[in-house]
C-alpha positions as CSV (number, residue, x, y, z in Angstrom):
1,X,19.0,-15.3,5.0
2,X,17.1,-17.2,7.8
3,X,16.6,-20.4,7.3
4,X,12.5,-20.0,7.9
5,X,12.9,-18.8,4.5
6,X,13.7,-22.0,2.4
7,X,10.9,-23.4,1.3
8,X,9.0,-20.9,0.1
9,X,5.6,-22.1,-2.0
10,X,6.1,-19.8,-4.8
11,X,9.8,-19.7,-6.0
12,X,13.0,-20.1,-4.3
13,X,13.6,-17.4,-1.0
14,X,16.8,-15.5,-4.0
15,X,13.7,-14.6,-6.3
16,X,12.4,-11.0,-6.1
17,X,9.9,-9.8,-3.5
18,X,8.1,-7.0,-4.6
19,X,7.4,-4.1,-1.9
20,X,4.6,-1.8,-2.7
21,X,4.6,1.5,-0.8
22,X,2.2,4.4,-1.1
23,X,3.8,7.6,-1.0
24,X,2.4,11.3,0.0
25,X,4.8,14.0,1.1
26,X,6.7,11.5,3.0
27,X,9.7,13.3,2.6
28,X,11.3,13.1,6.2
29,X,10.9,10.1,6.3
30,X,11.9,8.2,3.2
31,X,15.7,8.0,3.6
32,X,14.7,6.4,7.4
33,X,12.4,4.1,5.7
34,X,14.7,3.3,3.2
35,X,17.6,2.1,4.8
36,X,15.6,0.4,6.7
37,X,14.5,-1.9,3.8
38,X,18.3,-1.7,2.2
39,X,19.3,-3.3,5.7
40,X,17.2,-6.3,5.1
41,X,19.8,-7.7,2.5
42,X,16.7,-9.7,1.0
43,X,15.7,-9.6,-2.8
44,X,13.8,-6.7,-2.7
45,X,12.1,-4.4,-5.2
46,X,11.1,-1.3,-4.3
47,X,7.9,-0.1,-6.0
48,X,6.7,3.7,-4.8
49,X,3.8,5.0,-5.4
50,X,3.6,8.9,-5.2
51,X,0.0,10.3,-4.9
52,X,0.6,14.3,-5.7
53,X,3.7,15.2,-3.1
54,X,4.4,18.4,-2.7
55,X,7.4,18.5,-0.7
56,X,10.2,17.0,-2.5
57,X,9.2,13.5,-2.4
58,X,9.4,12.8,-6.2
59,X,12.8,14.9,-6.3
60,X,14.2,12.6,-3.8
61,X,13.0,9.5,-5.7
62,X,14.2,10.1,-8.9
63,X,17.8,10.4,-7.3
64,X,17.4,6.7,-6.0
65,X,19.2,4.0,-7.6
66,X,17.4,1.2,-6.5
67,X,13.4,1.7,-6.3
68,X,10.6,1.8,-9.7
69,X,9.4,4.9,-9.3
70,X,5.4,5.1,-10.3
71,X,3.8,9.1,-10.2
72,X,0.4,10.0,-10.0
73,X,0.6,13.9,-10.2
74,X,-2.3,14.4,-8.1
75,X,-3.5,12.9,-5.7
76,X,-5.9,9.7,-6.9
77,X,-6.3,8.1,-3.1
78,X,-4.4,6.0,-1.0
79,X,-6.5,3.1,-2.9
80,X,-5.7,4.0,-6.4
81,X,-1.3,4.2,-5.2
82,X,-1.6,0.2,-3.8
83,X,-4.0,-0.9,-6.8
84,X,-1.6,0.7,-9.0
85,X,1.3,-1.0,-7.4
86,X,0.1,-4.3,-7.2
87,X,-0.8,-3.9,-10.9
88,X,3.3,-2.9,-11.7
89,X,4.3,-5.7,-9.5
90,X,5.3,-9.3,-11.1
91,X,6.8,-11.8,-8.4
92,X,5.8,-14.4,-6.8
93,X,5.2,-12.7,-3.3
94,X,4.1,-9.1,-2.6
95,X,4.8,-7.1,0.2
96,X,2.0,-3.6,1.2
97,X,3.9,-1.6,3.7
98,X,3.7,2.2,4.3
99,X,6.7,4.5,4.0
100,X,6.0,6.5,7.8
101,X,7.6,3.5,9.7
102,X,4.9,3.2,11.7
103,X,5.2,-0.3,10.9
104,X,8.2,-1.7,10.9
105,X,10.5,-2.8,7.5
106,X,12.1,-5.5,9.8
107,X,9.0,-7.4,10.1
108,X,9.4,-8.6,6.6
109,X,10.8,-11.2,7.1
110,X,8.4,-12.3,9.7
111,X,5.8,-12.0,7.1
112,X,7.6,-14.1,4.3
113,X,7.6,-16.8,6.5
114,X,3.9,-16.9,7.4
115,X,2.9,-16.4,4.0
116,X,4.2,-20.0,3.1
117,X,1.4,-20.8,5.3
118,X,-1.5,-18.3,4.1
119,X,-1.8,-17.4,0.7
120,X,-2.3,-13.4,2.9
121,X,-1.1,-12.6,5.7
122,X,-1.7,-8.9,7.6
123,X,1.0,-8.0,10.1
124,X,-1.5,-7.2,13.4
125,X,-1.0,-4.2,16.0
126,X,-3.4,-5.8,18.3
127,X,-2.4,-9.9,18.4
128,X,-0.5,-10.4,21.9
129,X,0.3,-6.9,22.5
130,X,-1.1,-5.4,26.0
131,X,-1.2,-1.8,24.9
132,X,-1.1,-0.6,21.4
133,X,-0.8,3.5,21.2
134,X,-4.2,4.3,19.3
135,X,-6.7,6.9,19.7
136,X,-9.8,5.8,21.1
137,X,-11.8,5.9,18.2
138,X,-9.5,4.5,16.2
139,X,-9.1,1.6,18.2
140,X,-12.8,1.0,18.3
141,X,-13.2,1.5,14.9
142,X,-11.2,-0.6,14.2
143,X,-11.7,-3.2,16.1
144,X,-15.7,-2.9,15.2
145,X,-14.9,-3.3,11.5
146,X,-12.6,-6.1,12.3
147,X,-15.3,-7.9,14.0
148,X,-17.5,-7.0,11.1
149,X,-15.1,-8.4,8.9
150,X,-14.9,-11.6,10.5
151,X,-18.5,-12.6,10.6
152,X,-19.5,-11.6,6.9
153,X,-16.4,-13.1,5.9
154,X,-15.2,-16.0,8.1
155,X,-12.1,-15.0,9.3
156,X,-10.5,-14.3,12.5
157,X,-8.2,-11.2,12.0
158,X,-7.6,-8.8,15.4
159,X,-6.4,-6.1,13.1
160,X,-8.0,-5.5,9.5
161,X,-7.2,-2.0,9.1
162,X,-3.1,-2.2,9.2
163,X,-1.0,-0.8,7.1
164,X,1.1,-4.2,6.1
165,X,0.6,-7.0,4.9
166,X,2.0,-9.9,2.2
167,X,0.0,-11.7,-0.6
168,X,1.2,-14.3,-2.6
169,X,-0.1,-13.5,-6.9
170,X,-2.3,-16.1,-6.7
171,X,-4.1,-14.4,-3.6
172,X,-5.1,-11.1,-6.1
173,X,-4.1,-11.5,-9.6
174,X,-7.7,-11.4,-12.1
175,X,-8.8,-8.7,-9.5
176,X,-10.5,-5.8,-10.3
177,X,-10.0,-2.3,-8.1
178,X,-12.2,0.8,-8.1
179,X,-11.7,1.9,-5.2
180,X,-9.5,4.7,-4.9
181,X,-9.7,6.0,-1.6
182,X,-9.1,4.3,2.4
183,X,-12.1,2.0,1.6
184,X,-9.7,-0.2,-0.9
185,X,-8.9,-1.8,2.2
186,X,-12.4,-3.4,2.7
187,X,-12.6,-4.4,-1.0
188,X,-9.0,-6.0,-1.2
189,X,-9.8,-8.2,2.0
190,X,-13.2,-8.5,1.0
191,X,-12.4,-9.9,-2.5
192,X,-9.5,-11.9,-1.5
193,X,-11.6,-13.7,1.3
194,X,-14.0,-14.3,-1.2
195,X,-12.1,-16.5,-3.1
196,X,-12.0,-18.6,-0.4
197,X,-8.4,-17.3,1.0
198,X,-8.1,-17.6,5.0
199,X,-6.2,-14.9,6.1
200,X,-3.1,-15.0,8.2
201,X,-1.6,-12.7,11.1
202,X,1.5,-12.6,12.2
203,X,2.1,-9.2,15.1
204,X,3.7,-7.0,14.9
205,X,5.8,-4.1,17.0
206,X,3.3,-0.9,16.2
207,X,4.9,2.9,16.1
208,X,2.5,5.8,16.1
209,X,3.9,8.2,13.7
210,X,6.6,11.5,15.2
211,X,6.3,13.6,12.3
212,X,3.8,14.8,10.1
213,X,-0.5,13.5,10.4
214,X,-2.4,10.4,9.1
215,X,-4.3,11.4,5.9
216,X,-7.0,9.4,6.8
217,X,-10.3,11.5,7.6
218,X,-12.6,8.5,10.1
219,X,-15.9,9.0,11.0
220,X,-16.6,8.9,6.9
221,X,-14.0,6.5,6.2
222,X,-15.6,4.4,8.7
223,X,-19.2,4.6,6.9
224,X,-17.6,4.1,3.9
225,X,-15.9,0.8,4.9
226,X,-19.1,-1.0,7.0
227,X,-20.9,0.2,3.6
228,X,-18.2,-1.4,0.9
229,X,-18.2,-4.9,3.6
230,X,-21.7,-5.2,3.0
231,X,-21.4,-4.8,-1.0
232,X,-18.6,-6.6,-1.4
233,X,-20.6,-9.5,0.8
234,X,-24.0,-9.8,-2.0
235,X,-23.2,-10.8,-5.3
236,X,-20.0,-11.2,-7.5
237,X,-17.6,-8.0,-7.4
238,X,-14.6,-9.6,-9.0
């Protein structure tokens, strides 16, 4: 354990950290992902939420002795997976991380360190990065939504759509999440920001997936994201 983790504001370094992982047809990537997480030698409780996989993912995860598996049985949406994972968590500190290894599990200690100074921390692909391997529409769509979010909610983020985040339980406890799709990203960020939380960031080395494909339909999701940011800015939506 690194010295920088010696004084967590919500517990001692030996306390468990819950890692919520949404999963959909990631059988090929899961052995590598789990190996890298286990190699961290941190007190991690893995909560994997399967969203109706059909490629053997569930059978593989059931054979693993050291994780908690939530099965949807059918595709209920990326946001529902994250919401159910957060609801199942009990630790004072929670990490959200995709299973496709685009975001390195090795960045978890950096997120936990930053969590000592902010109740919510995002792993940014753009912070301190000269180049990010990303399609132009994805790049500019993310940058545009991030700027719009910052304007509406008084934040200074560089990567709103990151798939790797850390939260203190106090940041999200008591919130209700109703967005089942990728717009859950907007709902979570907006509702936490409405609580007065200044979201922090740490840089992360991003490696686009080499197998499979993204589950996001980008243009419809962009439009839904704009609507959600406006919707949650007006009135109370806890």
